[in-house]
N, C-alpha and C positions, 0 to 999 in steps of 0.2 A: 506291664505293659497290657492295654485290653486285649490288643491279638493273641499274646501269648497264655493268658489266662481261659481266652474261649475255646484253642487249641487241645490246654491241658483238659479241659473239662469234655469235649469231644471225643480224645482219646479214653476217658476215664469211660463214660456212657459206653462207648462202642468194648470197651474190653469187658465190662459186666456183660451185656447181651451175648458177646460171642460166647463168653463162659457160661450164661443158662443156655444157648443153644449146644453147646457139649454136653454138656449132663442132662438135655434131654434126649441125646442122640444115645448116651449111655444108658440111659435108662429103659428106653426100648430097647435095646440089645440084650441087657440083663433079664427082664422079663417076658422076653420073648414075644411081646406084641406083634400084631400084624406087620405085615411086607410096608402096605400102604402108608404104614406110619413112617417108616423109613423116606418114602418120596417126599415127606413133609419135611420132615428134620431137616434131610439135606441140602435143600434149596437153600433153607432160611439161614442154615448154617455159614453157606457159600454165600449168601449175598449180603450176610453182616460182616463178612470175613473180609469183601471186598470194601465195603460200606467202611470199615474199620482202616482199612489201608488206602483208601482214597486221599489224595491230597488235599488239603484245608479248602474252603475258598475263600478269597478275599473277605475282611471284616471291612464294611462301609467304616470309615472314619468322618464322624458329620465335621462339614467346614465351619472355621471361625464365623461368626458374625459380621457381615459386610459393613465396615466400618469407611470405606471409600466415600468419601462426597462426593454429592453430585457435579461436582467440576473436578477435575485433575490437573496438576501443574504440569507441563508440557515446556521444559526449558526450550528457549529459541535456540538451535544449534548454532546460530552466526552471530549470536549476541555475544558483548563480555561477559565474563563468568561474575562482574558486579549486578548486571543485572538481571530482575525478577522478571519473568513470564510466566504467564499462568493463563491456561486456554483448555476449553471441552466443547464439547455438540449440545447444540442447545435441544437435542430431542435422542437422547439416546434410545430411543427404539427404534432407530432408522436400521435398515438391513445393510446397508452398503457403507462398510468401514471406511474405504476410498471416500465417500462423500463427507463424510465424517471429517475425516483427517484434512481435508479440502476445507471444510467450514470452518474447523478450528483454526488452521494455518491462516484464512482468510481474514479471522477475527484479530487475531495476533497480530499480523501484517497491520491491520489498520490501523490499533491503535499504538503500535509501534512508530508508525508513519507520523500519526499524528503529536505523539511525544519528540520525537527526533523534528519535528517540523515545526513544531510551537513552543519548543522548550519546556513541556510539560514535567511535572512530578512522575504523575500518575495518569494513565487512561484506564477506564474500566468498563466493564459492560455486564451489567444485571439482568435476571429476568424473573417475573413474577412465576411460583406454585402455581399450582393448579387450584387451590383453597385461597390463593389470592392472600395469603396472611404471612409472606416470608418472601424474602428478595433472595435471588442463589445468584453469588458470581459467577457468571460463565467465562469471562475471558477478561486478563487484566494487563497491564505493562508498566514497568516503574523501571526507572532510571538510578532508584537506590533499592536498597537489599531492607525491605519493608514486609513487613506480616499483614496479610489479609484476611478479613473474616471471610469463611467458606460460604455463610448466609446469617441473614439478621432480619429482625421483623418489617415485616413491609412498611408500615408506619412509625419510620426512622429517620431524623436529620431530614436533608432536605428535598429526600424522596415523597414526602408528605405533599409538598406542594405537586410536586407531578403527577402524584396520584389522584390528586384533586381535579386535575384539568388544566393545570399550564402546562405549556408548551414548552417552556424555557425558564431556567433559574440560573441565575448570576450573584456571585457575593465577591467580597473583598472582608473575610474576616477580620476584626481587632482583637479576638482574644489569643495568645501565645498557643494556647495549645485546643485547637475548635474540636467540636464533637459534633458537627452535622454531617460529617461524612461516615457514615457508620460500617465502611468498609474497613476502615483504622479502628481494632477494637480498642487500640488505649488513645483514641486520639491522635493529632498530628499538627504541626504548624503547619497553617496553608497561606498562601499570600491570595490567592484569589480560586475561584471552582466557577465552572459551568454545567449544568447538567439539563438534557434534553431526553424529552420521551421520544420513540421510535413509532414511527407510523407502522401500525397493524395492516399489509397489504391483503391478509385474510382473516376470515374468523378462526382460524387453525393456528395462526403464528400467536407465538406466547406476547405479552405484555414485555416490552424491553425497556432499558433506559441508557443511556451514556452519561457517564459522569468522570470531568476532567479536572484536576487540579494542577497549579504550580507555585512555585515561591514566590514570585513577583507578584506585586499588590496592586495590579495595573487591569482597568477595567479592558473589557475582550473588543476587540476593534470589529468591525461591520465585516471585514476581510477575515478576520480568525474565525467569528462565526458561520460564515459562508461557509467555509472549510469544514468546521464541525458537524454544520448541517448537512453538507454532503457526506461527510464521512458516517452520520447516521441513516443519509439514504440507502447508501451503499452496502451497511450493513443488515437495513431492514430488507433491501433486496435479497441479499444472502439468503436470509431466514426463510424468505417467501420462495424462492428458488428452491430451496432444500425440500419443502413440503411439497412443491410440485414435482420436483424429480423423485420424489418416494413412490409416484402414483406410477411411475415407466421404470418399477422395479422388475418386471419381465423381460424387460430389454438391457441385459447386465451389461453388454460391450456397450452400448449407448451411454448408459449412465457413467461406465467408467470413462468414455473420452468425454463427457462435460466434466466431470469433476478434473480430466487433468486440462480441460481449456480453460476453466476458472481459476486453477493453479495459476496456469500461463499469464491469466487477466491480472489477478491478484498480485503476483509477483512483480509487478512492474509498476512503474511510477512516469509520468511525461507521456504528454498525447501519442513523441511517437514510438515509443516505447509500447503503448496501448495499440496502438495501429499494427504493428509487427506480430503483436501475440494474438491479436484478434485474426489474421490471417492466418497464422499458424492453426489455431483452434479450429478456424470452421474448417480448413481445408482436411486437418486429420479427423473430423465430424463426416463430413460427407464426400471426399476425394472431388472437390470441386475444379474447374477449369479455371474459373474465372472468380475473384473474389475484387469487391470495390465497396467503397466507405465514401460518402457525401456528407457534407455538413453545411450548417446554415451559419453565416458569419457577418452581422450588420447588415442583414436584408438580401445578401450574396449567398447562393446555393454553389456549390465549389466541389468538385471531386480532389477528396485530399489522398485518397490512396487508390490505385488501380493496378491490380497483379492477375498475372496469368496469360491467356492466349487472348488477342484482341486488346490490349490494354496499352499499347504504345498510343502517345500521346494522349491521353486521357487525365494524369494527373495535372491537375492547377486549372482543366477547363470548367464552364460556366453552367451550369445545367439551367436555362432560362425556358424551353419551351413547356406551357402547361400541358398540351399533349403528349408529352414523353411519360412513361412509364413512373419513372421516378417521382414527379411531381405528383402525378396523380395518387401514389401512394403516400404522400406526406400530404396531400389536401384530404385524401379519405381516412388517414390514419389508419390504413387496414393493409396487410400482406398484399400485395399485387403480382403476377395478376392472380385471379381468384383459383385457378389451378396451376399448380407449379411447373405449366410446361407452356414451349413457347416456340411460337414458328413464325413470328411477324405479323402484320408490318407494324404494329406501333414500336414506333424507335424506343430506345431504354433509356439514353441521355437526350440524345437530341439526334434531327435528320443529318447531320454533319458528320455525328460520328458513330454511325451506324455497329451494331455487333449480329455478326452473321456466324451460323453453323453450330447456335447451342439449341438444343431440344429441352431444357428443364432449367428453368429461371426462379428465383424467388425474391423478392425486392420487398426488405422489411422495415418499415418506419422505427426509428430510435426515438423511444418516446420515454420523458421522465415524469412519474406521477399525474398521468393522465394531461400533461400541459401539451402546447404544440409541439410537432417534430422536431428536434433539431439537426436529423440527418435523413442518411437511409444507409441500411447494409444491402448490397447486391449480390447475391449468389447464383454462378450458372455453373452450366455443366454440360460437356457434348452428348452425355449419355442422356436417354431418354429413362424420364418415370425414375431420377436420381434422388427426388427428394420425396421418400414416404411421407405419412401424414406423422408419424411420431418423430421422424426426422424434423420436418418443419416446425412442430410444437416445441422440438428442443432447439430451434436455432431461433425460434420467436423468444423464447428466453434468455439465451444470449443476447440476443439484438437489447432486449432489456437491462441486461449485465452491462454491455456494452454501453449501450447510453448514460447508464449510472457512472461506470469508470472516466468517459470523458467527460463530463461533467466535474466529475471530483479529479481528473488531471486538469482541468481549467484553473479550479478555483485553487490547487496547490500550485500551479506556476505563478498564477497571481498573487498568493502571496510568498512565495520564494522570491518573484521580482522586488515585493515592495521590500523586503527583507536583505535583500543582496546589490539594491542599489540606492543610489540616493536620489531623495523627492525632487529637491530642485534642479539640478543639473541632467539626470538620467545616466549620469556613469558611474560605476561601480563605488561601493562605500568602503570605507576604512575598512571592514570587517573582511569583504570579500579580497580588499588587495593584501592583505597580510596573509589569507589562507592561499591566494594565487601565487603570493612571492614562496611559501613554501613548495608549493606544488613545483613552481618553474626550476627553484634551486634543485630542489631533488632529484628532476629529469637531467638537469644540465650535468649533474653529478656524474648522473648513471651514463650520458653518453658525450663526456667531459666535452661540455660547450659552454657559452657566457649568457650571463643574464646584466641585461643593463637597466639601472633605475633612474628615472629623471625624476626630480622634485623642483616644482613649479610653482612661483609666488606671485602674484600680481601685483606687481611696483605701486606706492603708496594705495592702497586700495580702502583706507581706513580714511583718506584725505576724499575719495571719489563718493564713498558714502556718506559722510560730511557736508561734503559738496551738493551732491545733485537729490540726495536722500536713498533710503534702501531700497526701496522697489528697483528704482534704476540701476542700484549697485546689486540686485538679483538679475537682473536683466542682463547686465554685463558678466556675470558670473556663467551665465547660460550660453550665452556666446563663446565664449572661451574655453568652455566645456566641447562647444562642436566642433571646433577647429581641431581640438584633442581627439575627438573621436573618430574624424574624419582622417587625422594624421596617421594614424597607427592600423596596422595589420591586422588580420582576423586572430591570428596568434596569439597577439599582443594584449596588453589591458592599459586604458584610460581610467584611472579613477579619480575622484574627490577625499582628499587625505583628511580637510578640513578648514572651514572657513576659508581664504582666499587662496589655498593651499592645494596643488594637486601632483599627481603621481602619473608616473605611464613605465610598464613595465614591457622591457623589449626582450624578446626570447630568442635563444640563438642570434645575438648580435654582437660585437667588437665594440671598441671606444671610438673608433673612427664613424662608424655605422649611427653610433648613437648621438654623438655629435653633430652629424650631416642633419638628421631628425630633428632635434633641440633646436639647431639653426632655424629651420624651415619654420617651425613651429614659434619660434620669436618674431621672425621676420612677418609671420602671417597677422598676427596679434598685433605686431607694431602698426600694420598697414589697415587695421582694421577701425574703422568710424563710425563711432557710434553718436546719435543726435539725443539731446535732452534739453526738452524747450528752447529749441532754437540754437542751442548752443553744442558746437562738436565737441566732444571726449574721445581723446586718446589713452589708449591703454600701453601700456608696455609690461613684460614678463621677464623674471630672472628665472635661471634654471641651473641647478647641480646635479652634476653624472658620476654616479659608481657601478663598479664593474663585479658583479661575482665571476669567479672566485677571489679575483685579483685584489680587491679591498674590501672583501668582510667573506665570512661563510655562515654567516646567519643571520637572518632576516635584520636584528636588532641592530647589528653590526653595519651592514648595509646602509641602513635607513639615516645611520649616523653619520657615516661618510657623504653620502648626497647630503643631508642637511648640511655638512660642514662646509662642502662644495658650492651650496646655496647662498649660505651667508658671505662666501669669499665673492659670489658674483653681485651682493646685493654692498659689500662694503668698496668694493672697485667702480662704484657708482651705476649699480643697477642694467636692465636690459640687455643682458649679455649671458652667455653661457659659459660657466665652468668646471673641471671636471677634478675628479681628487686623485693623485694629492694636489694641495692647493698649494 
């Protein structure tokens, strides 16, 4: 070992020097040299003796060359083991580890949400290096066990077009082993892909690209592209926000609080969850006594969140007065008031809803990409001078983050609605019905309750289509769907099962209650009067009922029993309700 060899050499050298000093002392004594020679030899002997006995200094061992790639695998602790997750910070030079972790978690979460929401195989984020000749994988999420390249030449595959100025590139490769996505080193079977350049919000932001692929060889719908664009904007703002926060390194506590706020915002999905996370983040950062959010929707400016002192009755109210501070902040697209103090008399929301007792106030417009504001964030406190300049800067950054999060949540809810509802009737679709059946039956098993399933079929619907045409048939389906929707409780589910068939799930309902509701639905549809070309058209419906767990303990078995009961109703003359067993 190198350390042992060094220790042996040191002891050998020390021993030789000590022996030389001892011989010098003997020589002085033997030949009677003057006394001051002893004064020189004795300290030399003692010094060499101490040097020889001193424990060796630790031998520095050279560290092995750093072979760690410029991104690291960070498995998502909440994901199943089959998933592959990679992520890293876009700027390893940051001094705030918590910020890096929050940013890495944000990237991973956004990619994971995209994969789950759009049924993707892989979602990946890459950035250019400083020399602009290499693309580095910064974060990736896949639903399969896949190997990704850590980096690859910048002029590779679909990224060539993006680097030449194209904003987005889509495609449905025809080859079974597509080589155009260089993050797959050996190629991969891809049905369709989508790649987009991320907007650089500052000169210091790296050039970045978002690329996703899936097995399904379908073109990307407008709703899917909107969600991907919103996700790209969210990642751009994450990167920009991280760079801005680096300037606040001197305020460690504030930086840590912002990171926690970002983690809280990035960990939620949906508008209501985003609102709650916003309130929590702002309160933790500022100790505010009042937090509110307003949003524009179809030219109507409404208070959607109001929490804290004086918030009673504000939620749901409309902001209509041009002179109020909220509308001034929207119109001027800047934080109001110019100084974060408030002593009146200008109303914050309206003259009818005054807020009193606050000495600190900030109204921050929620702006996305220099567009018109989508709303405002209002923060107020009883304490004077609550918002320092640093706190105001951070709140403005968080307001930009909130605006992007709200936009992303709206897009995600739109895509979720499209994926879970029937486009013609607005009821839940078959996929949602199957998922709800599993959930309801599991709850009923835990609570020892029952679930009733009603299968409904419009009688002689083919004849209606053939006689009056499919447009009228679609109108008839919408009328039946409206009756079903009005008939069920909020805890129940009405769905279009397919064609002219519908299904109703009744949670915690017995057979008597299910029959009563089925009869009410049958009578309402029988009483429905539709007109086609001045000709009255009457509809009737047949219904079959099955109960969990009496008639089936699995969704497939329950559907089969309800379907047999429906068949019995058809065979018995239609326009009636039958229950299993028939």
